[in-house]
N, C-alpha and C positions, 0 to 999 in steps of 0.2 A: 389513916395512920401510915399505911404502906406508902401512899403518895408523898407524905411528909418525909418519910425516911429516904425515899428515892431522891427527893429534891435536895435533902441535906448531903447525900452522897455526891450528887452532881455538883453542888456548890464546892464541896471539899476537893473534888477532882479538878474543878476549874482553877481553884486556888493553887493546887499542887502543880498544874500545868503552867500557870503564870509564873510561879516561883522558879520552876525549872527552866522556863524560857529566859527569864531574866538572868539566871545563873550562867546559862550558855552564852547569852549575849555579852555579859560583862566578864566572863572568865578570862584570866590573863591580864586584866586591867589592874592598875595600881591606884589606890586612894592614899593621898598623903596630905597632912595638914601643916600649913606654914603659918607661923606666928609673926605678925607685923605689929609695930606700934599703931599704925593706922594704914588701912588699905581701901581705896575707893573702888571696890569690886562688888559684883553681885553674881548670884547663881546664873550660869549660862555664859559668862564671859570666857573668852578663849585663853588658853595657856599656849604661849608661843616660844619656840626654841629654834634659833637659827632660821627665822622667818617661816617656820612651818608650825601649823597648829597641831600640838601634840596632846591636847586634852582640854577639859573644861572645868571651870569653877562649879562646884555642886552645892556649896554652902559657905556662908560667911556668918560667923557668930562672935559674940563678945566673950572674952576670957580675961578676967582681971584687968579690965580697961584696955585690952589689946584686941586686935582683930585676928581671929583664927580662920584662915582661908583653907577650906578643904577642896582639893582638886582631884579629878580623876584623869589619869593618863591612859591613853589608848594602848592596847596590847602591843602594837608595833612601835610604841614610843615609851615603853615602861622604864627605859633607862635615861629618859630625857632630863630627869632631876636626880642629882647626886647629893651626897651629904654636905658638900661645900659649894653648891650652886649659888649664884647671886641672882637677885630678883629686882625687877623694876616694874612699877605699876604705871601704865601710860594709856590714856584714852580707853579705859575699861578693858585693858588687856594685861595679863600677867606675863611679863617677858622673862624668860630664863636665860641666863648668860653663863656659859660653861667654858669660856676661853681660858681661864686660869684655874679651873676646877680639876682636882685629882682624886676626889673622894669616891666612895662606892655608891652604886645606884641605891636609891631608897627602896625600902620594902613596903609592901601593902600595910597600911595602918600606921606608918611612921609619923612622928611629929618632929618638925625641925623649926629652928628659929632663923628668920631672915637676918642677915648681917646688914646693919643699917648705920654703920659708921661712915664717915665722910669718904674714905677711900673706896670702900665697898660700893657705896652708892655711885661714885664716879665710874668705877669699872663696870657696874651693871648697865650704866647709861652709854658709856663710850667704848666698851670692850671690843666691839666689832671693828671700830675705826683704828684701834691699836693692835689688831690681830696680827698683821705682818711683823710688828716688833716683837710681840709675844712669841710667835712661831720662831723667830730668829733666836731669841733667848733660850727657848726650849731646845732648839737644835744644838746650840752651844753647850747646854747642859748635857744633852745626850752624848755629844762627842766626848765630853769629859768623863762621863760615866763609862762609855764604851772603852776608854783607855785604861780602865781600872783592871788590875790583875793582882793575884795574891803576892807577887813579887814586889810591886810598888805600893802595896796597901798602906803601909805606915806613912809613906810620902804623901799619898792622897789624903789621909786623915789630917796631916799637918796642914795641907793646902786648904781643906774644907774648914778647919778650925780658924784659919786666918781670914776666910771669907765670911765666917759666921756673924761678926759685928755688922757687916753690910746687910745680911739677911734680916737681922733684927731691925735695922734702920728702915728697911723696906716694909716691915710690918709682920704680924703674926702669920698671915696667910702665906707669905713667902717662906717663912721658917718652916711651917707645916708642909708646904709643897716640896721644898728641897729635902727635908728629912725623909719624907715619904719616898721620894725618888731614890735616895741613898739606901734606905731600908730595903726597897725592892731589888736594887742592884746587888747589895750584899747578900740578900737572901738567895738570889740566883747563883751567885758565886759559891755559897756554901753548899747548895744542892749539887752543883757540878763537882765539887770536891768530894762530897759523900758518894756520888755515883762512881767516882774514880777510886773508891776505896781509900780515901784520904780523910777519914772521919776525924782524926785527931787534929789535922790542920784546919778542918772546917770549924771544929769546936774552938780552937784558939782564935780564929778569925772573928767568930761571933763574939767572943769575950772582949777582944780588942775594940770592936765596934761598939759594944755596949758600954765599955769604959769611956770611949769617946763621947757617946751620947750623954752619959751621966755628967761628964766634965763640962760640956757646953751648956747643959741645963742648970748648972749651979747658979 
């Protein structure tokens, strides 16, 4: 009886050590599930971002006639997938394209849906080839944002409103990206005003920007 008890203790100890070792090995990694209409992938296939393997597919399962692809990102690449990353499946590789992404990094256990409209598929496939153009457009946007001050804020709001129809024409991804950029810049401006003891001016600026947002979203 004592031998049986000692054996059970050793088995439990071995299991605990195995679980602990696996936890240490995978600590800091991120598991995320991406839903595709169809994805020709299997467990073990690489996840590639910017020509670097950042993780592996660990499971592919069916969910409501769609393919749920669960991937594990290595701890050094846990930010390789963000909320608006684009994806391409090619030769049993899941390719992540972040050239036009502005979203936040995914968290462990997140579920996201791959964008599979025609434009998103094209960008996922050709994004790297148009990267110089994208960088040029981003720089032009940054230059416009850097010129923003509290004094010319209303002028900038009018300028952005005039540009908004073109953003819509370019697609919802462009609208989301531009609005996110503006929100970040206005947020930085209001914090600067608050640190300078100009809280009332910061409040009015927030209100004007929110009114502008409500107006363009009608």
